[in-house]
C-alpha positions, 0 to 999 in steps of 0.5 A: 084887748083889754085882758091883754093889757091888763096882764101886760101890766101884771108881766110888767110888776112881775119884771120890775120885782123890788125896782121902785116905779120912780126907778124903773119909769126915770130909767125908762125916760117915762112919768111914774104915772105912765107906768103905773097907768100901764102896770094897772091895765088903765092904758087901752094901747100902750105906746109902743115905744114906752112898752119898748124902753120898758122891755129894755130896762127889765131886761126882758125880750120885747117878743116874749113881753107880747107873747106871755101877755097874750098867752096870760090873757087867753088871746093866743087863738089868733097867731100872727102871720103875714098876708101872701 
């Protein structure tokens, strides 16, 4: 799980590009320190609503963020399936 969290942080930093932490955090309704911690991978399980707000501000599909961070972390071996 830590690898996935770190990969999510890297993906967020990449998507943020030239925008400042202050700008993105303010637009997402988050504290700057919260965004910094998520980007560093220092939050073991980031709040879904915080990640969704960041996805919206960064114009990235939430499902893409999840898939990409999972692939980057090398955790793609366990696909999500519905129980029958």
